[in-house]
C-alpha positions in Angstrom: 0.0 0.0 0.0 2.8 2.4 0.9 4.6 1.6 -2.3 1.4 2.2 -4.3 0.9 5.5 -2.5 4.4 6.6 -3.1 4.2 5.7 -6.7 1.0 7.7 -7.1 2.5 10.7 -5.4 5.5 10.4 -7.7 3.4 10.3 -10.8 1.4 13.3 -9.6 4.6 15.2 -8.9 6.0 14.3 -12.3 2.8 15.4 -14.0 2.7 18.8 -12.2 6.4 19.4 -12.9 5.7 18.9 -16.6 2.9 21.5 -16.8 4.8 24.2 -14.9 6.8 25.5 -17.9 3.9 25.4 -20.4 1.7 27.2 -17.9 4.3 29.9 -17.4 3.0 31.5 -20.6 -0.2 32.3 -18.7 1.8 33.5 -15.7 3.7 35.9 -18.0 0.6 37.1 -19.8 -1.1 37.9 -16.4 2.0 39.8 -15.3 2.2 41.8 -18.5 -1.5 42.7 -18.4 -1.2 43.9 -14.8 1.9 45.9 -15.8 0.0 47.5 -18.7 -2.8 48.4 -16.3 -0.5 50.3 -14.0 2.4 51.6 -16.3 1.1 55.2 -16.0 1.2 55.4 -12.2 4.7 56.8 -12.1 3.8 59.7 -14.5 0.8 60.3 -12.3 3.0 60.6 -9.2 5.2 63.1 -11.0 2.3 65.1 -12.3 0.6 65.1 -8.9 3.7 66.5 -7.3 3.7 69.6 -9.4 0.3 70.1 -11.0 -3.4 70.3 -10.3 -6.3 71.8 -12.1 -7.1 75.4 -11.3 -10.5 77.1 -11.7 -11.4 80.8 -12.3 -13.7 82.4 -9.8 -17.3 81.7 -10.6 -19.5 84.3 -12.3 -22.7 82.8 -11.1 -24.2 81.4 -7.9 -25.9 78.0 -8.3 -28.6 76.4 -6.2 -27.4 73.3 -4.3 -29.0 70.7 -2.1 -26.7 69.4 0.7 -27.4 65.7 1.5 -26.3 64.2 4.8 -27.2 60.5 5.4 -26.5 59.4 9.0 -27.3 56.8 11.6 -27.1 57.7 15.2 -25.0 60.8 14.5 -26.4 63.0 17.3 -22.9 63.9 18.7 -21.5 65.3 15.5 -24.2 66.4 13.0 -24.8 69.8 14.5 -21.1 70.7 14.0 -21.4 69.9 10.3 -24.6 71.9 9.9 -22.9 74.8 11.8 -20.0 74.7 9.4 -22.4 74.8 6.4 -24.3 77.8 8.0 -20.9 79.7 8.3 -20.0 79.3 4.6 -19.2 82.5 2.7 -21.6 81.3 0.0 -25.1 82.9 0.0 -27.3 80.7 2.2 -30.4 81.3 0.1 -28.8 79.1 -2.6 -28.3 76.2 -0.1 -30.8 73.7 1.3 -29.7 71.1 3.9 -31.4 67.7 3.8 -30.7 65.0 6.4 -31.7 61.3 6.3 -31.9 60.0 9.8 -31.4 56.4 8.8 -32.7 53.7 11.2 -31.7 56.0 14.1 -32.3 55.1 17.8 -31.0 58.5 19.1 -31.9 62.2 18.6 -30.2 62.7 15.2 -33.4 63.8 13.6 -34.3 66.3 16.4 -30.7 67.8 16.4 -30.8 68.2 12.6 -34.2 69.9 12.7 -33.2 72.1 15.6 -30.2 73.3 13.6 -32.2 74.2 10.5 -32.0 71.1 8.3 -34.9 69.4 6.6 -34.9 65.9 8.0 -36.5 62.7 6.7 -36.5 59.6 8.9 -36.0 56.3 7.3 -36.8 53.0 9.1 -36.2 49.8 7.2 -33.9 47.2 8.9 -33.5 45.5 5.5 -32.1 48.6 3.9 -29.1 49.5 6.0 -26.4 50.9 3.7 -25.6 54.5 3.1 -26.7 54.0 -0.5 -30.3 53.1 0.6 -30.4 56.2 2.8 -29.5 58.3 -0.2 -32.0 56.5 -2.4 -34.7 57.3 0.1 -33.6 60.9 0.5 -33.7 61.5 -3.3 -37.1 59.9 -3.5 -38.4 62.3 -0.9 -36.7 65.3 -2.6 -38.3 64.3 -5.9 -41.7 64.0 -4.3 -41.6 67.3 -2.3 -39.4 69.5 -4.4 -38.4 67.8 -7.7 -34.8 66.7 -8.5 -34.4 69.6 -11.0 -35.2 72.2 -8.3 -31.5 72.0 -7.4 -28.7 72.4 -10.0 -26.3 70.3 -8.0 -26.1 67.9 -5.0 -23.4 67.7 -2.3 -22.9 64.5 -0.4 -21.4 64.6 3.1 -21.0 62.3 6.0 -22.4 63.6 9.3 -18.9 63.8 10.9 -17.5 66.2 8.3 -16.7 69.8 8.7 -16.3 72.4 5.9 -13.8 75.1 5.5 -15.4 78.5 5.3 -15.0 78.9 1.5 -15.6 75.2 0.6 -18.8 75.6 -1.3 -17.5 78.8 -3.1 -14.5 76.9 -4.3 -16.7 73.9 -5.5 -19.0 76.4 -7.2 -16.0 77.6 -9.2 -15.7 74.1 -10.7 -19.4 73.7 -11.2 -19.7 77.1 -12.9 -16.9 76.1 -15.2 -19.1 73.3 -16.5 -17.9 70.3 -14.4 -20.6 67.7 -13.7 -18.9 65.7 -10.9 -16.3 67.2 -8.6 -14.5 65.8 -5.5 -12.5 67.8 -3.1 -9.5 68.0 -0.6 -10.1 65.6 2.2 -8.2 66.4 5.4 -8.4 64.6 8.8 -9.8 66.5 11.7 -8.6 64.0 14.4 -5.1 63.2 13.1 -3.6 63.5 16.6 -6.0 60.9 18.1 -3.8 57.9 17.5 -1.9 55.9 14.9 -5.1 54.3 13.5 -6.4 57.7 12.5 -3.0 58.6 11.1 -3.0 55.6 8.7 -6.3 56.9 7.2 -5.0 60.4 7.1 -1.9 59.4 5.0 -4.1 57.3 2.8 -6.4 60.1 1.9 -3.6 62.6 1.4 -1.8 60.2 -0.8 -5.0 59.7 -2.9 -5.1 63.4 -3.4 -1.5 63.5 -4.7 -1.4 60.3 -6.7 -5.0 60.0 -7.9 -7.1 63.2 -7.9 -4.5 65.9 -8.8 -3.0 64.2 -11.9 -6.3 62.8 -13.3 -8.1 66.1 -12.9 -5.2 68.0 -14.4 -5.4 65.8 -17.5 -9.2 66.2 -17.7 -9.7 62.5 -16.9 -11.9 60.8 -14.3 -10.6 60.5 -10.8 -12.7 58.5 -8.3 -15.4 59.5 -5.7 -14.4 58.5 -2.2 -17.6 58.4 -0.1 -18.0 62.0 0.9 -17.1 65.5 0.0 -18.3 65.6 -3.6 -20.7 67.5 -5.8 -22.6 66.4 -8.9 -25.1 67.9 -11.4 -28.8 67.0 -11.1 -28.6 65.1 -14.4 -26.7 62.3 -12.7 -29.7 61.5 -10.6 -32.5 62.5 -13.0 -33.8 58.9 -12.7 -33.1 58.6 -9.0 -30.2 57.2 -6.9 -29.5 53.5 -7.7 -26.2 52.9 -5.9 -27.1 50.8 -2.8 -24.2 48.4 -2.4 -21.6 48.3 0.4 -19.5 50.9 -1.4 -21.9 53.2 -3.3 -19.0 55.6 -4.2 -17.2 53.0 -6.3 -20.4 52.0 -8.1 -21.2 55.7 -8.8 -17.7 56.3 -10.1 -17.8 53.3 -12.5 -21.3 54.1 -13.7 -20.4 57.8 -14.4 -17.3 56.8 -16.4 -19.2 54.2 -18.4 -21.6 57.0 -19.3 -18.8 59.3 -20.4 -18.5 61.7 -17.5 -15.3 63.2 -16.4 -14.8 63.3 -12.7 -12.7 66.4 -11.6 -11.1 67.6 -8.4 -10.8 71.0 -6.7 -7.7 71.3 -4.7 -8.8 74.5 -3.0 -12.1 73.1 -1.6 -11.1 71.6 1.8 -13.3 69.6 4.2 -12.4 67.7 7.3 -13.3 64.1 8.0 -13.2 62.1 11.2 -11.2 58.8 11.0 -11.7 55.7 13.2 -9.4 55.5 16.2 -10.2 52.0 17.3 -8.5 49.2 15.4 -11.5 46.8 15.6 -13.8 49.5 14.1 -11.2 50.2 11.4 -10.9 46.5 10.5 -14.7 46.3 10.2 -14.8 49.3 7.9 -11.9 48.0 5.8 -13.6 44.6 5.4 -16.8 46.4 4.2 -14.8 48.4 1.7 -13.0 45.3 0.5 -16.3 43.4 0.0 -17.8 46.5 -1.7 -14.8 46.7 -4.0 -15.4 43.1 -5.1 -19.1 43.8 -5.6 -18.4 46.9 -7.6 -16.0 45.1 -9.9 -18.5 42.3 -10.4 -21.3 44.8 -11.2 -19.3 47.4 -13.3 -16.1 45.7 -14.4 -17.5 44.3 -17.6 -19.1 47.6 -18.6 -15.8 49.5 -18.1 -13.9 46.7 -20.0 -16.3 47.0 -23.0 -15.9 50.8 -23.0 -12.2 50.4 -23.6 -13.0 48.9 -27.0 -16.5 50.1 -27.8 -17.2 53.8 -27.2 -20.9 54.5 -27.5 -20.9 57.7 -25.6 -18.5 60.0 -27.5 -20.6 61.7 -30.2 -19.6 63.7 -33.3 -20.4 67.3 -32.7 -21.2 69.9 -35.4 -18.1 71.4 -36.9 -15.9 68.6 -35.4 -12.5 68.1 -37.0 -11.6 64.5 -37.4 -8.9 64.8 -34.7 -11.2 66.4 -32.2 -13.5 63.4 -32.1 -10.5 61.0 -32.1 -9.0 62.7 -29.1 -12.3 62.7 -27.2 -12.9 59.0 -27.8 -9.3 58.1 -26.9 -9.7 60.1 -23.6 -13.0 58.3 -22.8 -11.5 54.9 -23.6 -8.5 55.6 -21.4 -10.8 56.8 -18.6 -12.5 53.4 -18.8 -9.2 51.6 -18.8 -8.0 53.7 -15.8 -11.1 53.1 -13.8 -11.2 49.4 -14.6 -7.6 49.2 -13.4 -8.5 50.9 -10.1 -11.5 48.6 -9.7 -9.6 45.4 -10.5 -8.9 43.4 -7.3 -5.2 43.4 -8.1 -4.1 41.9 -4.7 -6.3 38.9 -5.2 -5.1 38.3 -8.7 -1.4 38.5 -7.7 -2.0 36.5 -4.6 -3.6 33.7 -6.6 -0.8 33.9 -9.2 1.8 33.4 -6.4 -0.1 30.6 -4.7 -0.6 28.6 -7.9 2.6 29.1 -9.8 5.2 29.9 -7.1 4.0 27.9 -4.1 2.1 25.1 -5.8 3.7 24.3 -9.2 7.3 25.5 -9.0 8.3 23.1 -6.1 7.4 20.2 -8.3 10.0 21.2 -10.9 12.6 21.1 -8.0 11.2 17.7 -7.0 11.9 16.4 -10.5 15.0 18.3 -11.6 16.5 19.9 -8.5 18.2 23.3 -8.9 19.8 26.3 -7.2 17.6 28.8 -5.3 18.5 32.3 -4.1 17.2 32.5 -0.6 16.2 36.1 -0.6 14.9 36.0 -4.2 14.4 39.3 -6.0 13.5 41.3 -2.9 15.4 44.4 -2.0 17.6 42.3 0.3 18.3 39.8 -2.5 19.2 42.5 -4.9 21.5 44.1 -2.4 23.2 40.8 -1.7 23.6 40.1 -5.4 25.1 43.6 -5.9 27.6 42.8 -3.1 28.3 39.3 -4.6 26.9 37.7 -1.5 24.4 35.5 -3.3 23.1 32.9 -0.9 22.4 30.0 -3.2 20.9 26.8 -1.9 21.5 23.7 -4.0 18.6 21.2 -4.0 18.7 17.7 -5.3 15.7 16.0 -7.0 13.2 14.4 -4.5 10.5 15.0 -2.0 12.8 16.5 0.6 13.9 19.2 -1.8 10.2 19.8 -2.6 9.4 20.7 1.0 12.6 22.8 1.3 11.6 24.6 -1.9 8.2 25.4 -0.4 9.8 26.9 2.7 12.2 28.9 0.6 9.4 30.3 -1.6 7.6 31.4 1.5 10.8 33.1 2.8 11.3 34.8 -0.5 7.8 36.1 -0.4 8.3 37.4 3.2 11.5 39.2 2.3 9.8 40.7 -0.8 7.0 42.1 1.3 9.5 43.3 3.9 11.2 45.3 1.1 7.8 46.7 0.0 7.1 47.7 3.6 10.4 49.6 3.8 9.7 51.4 0.4 6.1 52.2 1.5 7.5 54.1 4.5 9.0 56.6 2.0 5.4 57.1 0.7 4.3 58.4 4.1 7.4 60.5 4.4 6.7 62.1 1.0 3.1 62.8 2.0 4.0 64.5 5.3 6.6 66.6 3.5 4.5 67.7 0.5 1.3 68.3 2.5 3.0 69.8 5.6 1.2 73.2 5.2 -2.2 71.7 5.2 -2.1 69.1 8.0 -2.4 69.5 11.7 0.9 70.3 13.5 2.2 67.2 15.3 5.5 66.4 16.9 8.4 65.0 15.0 8.2 61.8 17.1 4.6 61.2 16.1 5.4 61.9 12.4 8.2 59.2 12.6 5.8 56.8 14.3 3.1 57.4 11.7 5.5 56.9 8.8 6.9 53.7 10.2 3.4 52.2 10.8 1.8 53.5 7.7 2.6 50.4 5.6 0.3 48.5 7.9 -2.6 50.2 6.0 -1.6 48.3 2.9 -1.0 45.1 4.8 -4.5 45.3 6.2 -6.0 46.1 2.8 -4.3 43.0 1.3 -5.6 40.6 3.9 -9.1 41.9 4.3 -9.5 41.5 0.5 -8.6 37.9 0.8 -11.0 37.5 3.7 -13.8 39.4 1.9 -13.8 36.7 -0.8 -15.2 34.1 1.6 -17.3 36.0 4.2 -20.7 37.7 4.1 -20.3 41.3 5.1 -23.1 43.5 6.5 -23.1 47.3 6.6 -22.6 48.6 10.1 -22.3 52.2 11.1 -19.0 53.7 12.2 -19.3 55.6 15.5 -18.4 59.3 15.4 -17.8 61.1 18.7 -15.2 63.8 18.0 -16.2 67.1 19.6 -13.9 69.1 17.2 -15.6 72.0 15.6 -14.7 74.1 12.5 -13.7 76.9 14.9 -11.2 74.5 16.6 -9.5 73.8 13.3 -9.5 77.3 11.8 -8.6 79.3 14.9 
């Protein structure tokens, strides 16, 4: 029996070792495709360092509705409404709507006491922020009409607005922009390293995503709060009710040919989680929503890369004008598809199947020499110093298991190198955004830079987990007492 089992395992090992090399073509193709989907990130980083889109002062005031969905936001919602009331934009052009969504506290009363129009929504089966917005738009359509307002702002209840926020966003809207996002700062950066991870993430998104894409008149992405869109976007109502309605909105707008711009002068402040458990719960929801958005919108974006049904010939068009517009739209679709693609899951599967599963069988059959540190930063440094640590493996099962161990070690050292490089990302953000972030001690800056890569580590693992678990939307508690006066004074 043992001989038969050994013979069976040997035959399986031999078979798998023989399919490794032919399957490497697929491995290479996947790698090339992923590279093609991200080759422009370096130019984006350079552009984001120096350039952003600027807007001339608006000539007209536009009428806006400000929408605030919230569940049990009694501690913070008055501070947001107060910051809206103190805008330098004429108040007669602003109407504040609140959706008290499945609340068990006094959110609705506080909102009304502070001058907002509040609708209460109670439906335990509709618990996402997207459902709250859907209900709010239905009520606005019934009582006012969607077209009564030229544009709609979306804010979370914990946000605070700089005094000229709406005026600066109006500059973009008056210039003809249909969807605009803004500068997201953190109001509680000093409340611990968990909040600092989020702060660096949002500031990095501004530099590497919003600024370059807006400068090139492409589509950046909506990130949950602090954005404005024209009423035509919701002329048929709000339909984005998944765990991450912002990703679904972004993808749908790009599919329909909309540019998504960014205003660097419109600043709002956002409260970040300070509790690791709460942060992990939020990140898991984001990860699941990311996967859902890709499943729902990925195919439409992919088709748009090759088939553009939205770019129309305009009267008096030169041939090159239409060509440039359709190229831009196709690239926006490619770019958004690339951001929506669950890259970590694809690369993780690629490593598991080819590196950890198939490759050791070639060592089992043929043996070989392996560099212990692989192509990690440490491995490259040792190779440069001619200190290559090569391990010779003879054919056989013992070498197979040694190879598995070495592959895992190589992966560990690769990610260790990535961790060290990512620290530089945080250093870069703190330096380049130093004038716009709260003043904190040098010691805290060093701590936040060293721990920042954990944000990416968490993102990678929650995406793996999100593949296999059911995720329900749960509210994130907001308790910060910080007001706009505390920040601006």
